[in-house]
C-alpha positions as CSV (number, residue, x, y, z in Angstrom):
1,X,0.0,0.0,0.0
2,X,1.3,3.4,-0.9
3,X,2.1,5.8,1.9
4,X,0.7,9.3,1.6
5,X,3.0,12.3,1.7
6,X,1.8,16.0,2.0
7,X,4.1,18.9,1.0
8,X,2.9,21.9,3.0
9,X,3.8,25.6,2.6
10,X,2.0,28.9,3.0
11,X,0.5,29.6,-0.5
12,X,0.8,26.2,-2.2
13,X,1.9,28.2,-5.3
14,X,5.6,27.3,-5.5
15,X,7.7,25.2,-3.1
16,X,5.1,22.6,-2.2
17,X,4.0,22.3,-5.8
18,X,7.6,21.6,-6.9
19,X,8.0,19.1,-4.0
20,X,4.9,17.3,-4.9
21,X,5.8,17.0,-8.6
22,X,9.4,15.9,-8.0
23,X,8.5,13.3,-5.4
24,X,5.8,11.9,-7.7
25,X,8.4,11.7,-10.5
26,X,11.0,9.9,-8.4
27,X,8.8,7.7,-6.2
28,X,5.2,7.8,-7.4
29,X,5.1,4.1,-7.1
30,X,6.0,4.2,-3.4
31,X,3.9,7.3,-2.4
32,X,0.7,9.0,-3.1
33,X,1.8,12.7,-3.1
34,X,-0.2,15.8,-2.3
35,X,0.4,19.4,-1.6
36,X,-1.4,22.2,0.3
37,X,-1.1,25.6,1.7
38,X,-2.0,27.2,5.0
39,X,-3.2,30.2,3.0
40,X,-3.5,29.1,-0.6
41,X,-2.9,31.5,-3.4
42,X,-5.2,31.8,-6.4
43,X,-2.8,30.1,-8.9
44,X,0.6,28.4,-9.1
45,X,3.4,31.0,-9.5
46,X,4.0,31.1,-13.4
47,X,7.8,31.1,-13.2
48,X,7.6,27.9,-11.2
49,X,5.5,26.3,-13.9
50,X,8.2,27.4,-16.4
51,X,11.2,26.1,-14.6
52,X,9.5,22.8,-13.9
53,X,8.7,22.5,-17.6
54,X,12.4,23.0,-18.3
55,X,13.1,19.6,-16.6
56,X,10.2,17.8,-18.3
57,X,7.5,18.2,-15.5
58,X,4.3,19.9,-16.5
59,X,2.4,21.4,-13.5
60,X,0.4,23.9,-15.6
61,X,-2.8,22.3,-14.6
62,X,-2.0,22.2,-10.9
63,X,-4.0,24.5,-8.6
64,X,-3.3,25.6,-5.0
65,X,-5.3,23.8,-2.4
66,X,-5.9,24.6,1.3
67,X,-5.5,22.3,4.2
68,X,-9.2,21.9,4.5
69,X,-9.0,19.8,1.3
70,X,-7.4,17.0,3.3
71,X,-8.0,17.6,7.1
72,X,-10.3,14.8,8.3
73,X,-10.4,13.2,4.9
74,X,-6.9,11.9,4.2
75,X,-4.4,10.3,6.6
76,X,-0.8,11.1,5.8
77,X,2.2,9.1,6.9
78,X,4.5,12.0,6.3
79,X,4.0,15.8,6.2
80,X,6.9,17.7,4.7
81,X,6.9,21.4,5.6
82,X,8.9,23.5,3.2
83,X,8.5,27.0,4.7
84,X,8.8,28.5,8.2
85,X,5.5,30.3,8.1
86,X,3.6,27.0,7.5
87,X,5.6,25.4,10.3
88,X,4.4,28.2,12.7
89,X,0.8,28.1,11.4
90,X,0.3,24.3,11.4
91,X,1.6,22.9,14.6
92,X,0.9,19.2,14.9
93,X,-2.4,19.1,13.1
94,X,-1.7,15.9,11.3
95,X,-1.7,13.5,14.3
96,X,0.6,10.5,13.9
97,X,2.2,11.7,10.6
98,X,5.9,12.0,10.7
99,X,6.7,15.7,10.4
100,X,9.7,16.7,8.3
101,X,10.9,20.3,8.2
102,X,12.7,21.3,5.0
103,X,12.7,25.1,4.8
104,X,13.4,26.7,1.4
105,X,13.3,30.3,0.3
106,X,10.1,31.4,-1.3
107,X,10.6,31.9,-5.1
108,X,7.3,33.8,-5.3
109,X,8.8,36.4,-2.9
110,X,11.8,37.2,-5.2
111,X,11.9,40.6,-6.8
112,X,13.9,41.5,-9.8
113,X,13.9,41.1,-13.6
114,X,12.1,38.1,-15.2
115,X,15.5,36.5,-15.6
116,X,16.5,37.0,-12.0
117,X,13.1,35.5,-10.8
118,X,13.5,32.5,-13.1
119,X,17.1,31.9,-11.9
120,X,15.8,32.0,-8.2
121,X,13.1,29.5,-9.1
122,X,15.6,27.2,-10.7
123,X,17.9,27.4,-7.7
124,X,15.1,26.6,-5.3
125,X,13.8,23.8,-7.6
126,X,17.3,22.3,-7.7
127,X,17.5,22.5,-3.9
128,X,14.2,20.8,-3.4
129,X,15.2,18.2,-6.0
130,X,18.5,17.5,-4.2
131,X,16.7,17.2,-0.8
132,X,14.1,14.8,-2.2
133,X,16.8,12.6,-3.8
134,X,18.9,12.6,-0.6
135,X,15.8,11.6,1.5
136,X,14.8,8.9,-0.9
137,X,18.3,7.5,-0.8
138,X,18.1,7.5,3.0
139,X,14.7,5.7,2.8
140,X,16.0,3.2,0.3
141,X,13.3,4.3,-2.2
142,X,12.7,5.8,-5.6
143,X,14.4,5.7,-8.9
144,X,16.9,8.5,-8.5
């Protein structure tokens, strides 16, 4: 039976969306993967969609979801929190789920030219990618 993993951040528009898509790519046979935000935005941050497409992952149809989508409906074995704000706003609301804290900078908060924003998104995407690969190796899972 697949274990369920939730990536959690504040807006569910960038980091948690990248984490969900990357873990699904590497270990979708081992996990059912979801993402949510404590205060979901209206849409996924467009530069994040672009940098994920650069590595062959299309998240253009993804939409931010709130915690209420899952609370009381889905049991998670692991909750991976990817930002400090979500960590503060969501203390132990997932019961017995193992809670992992992997804080990353928010690419949606970067200011600058389009090129600078895309470069920041790539950097954070690559950091999330590396962390997921490292974690899967520790767990003895995935095809990384």
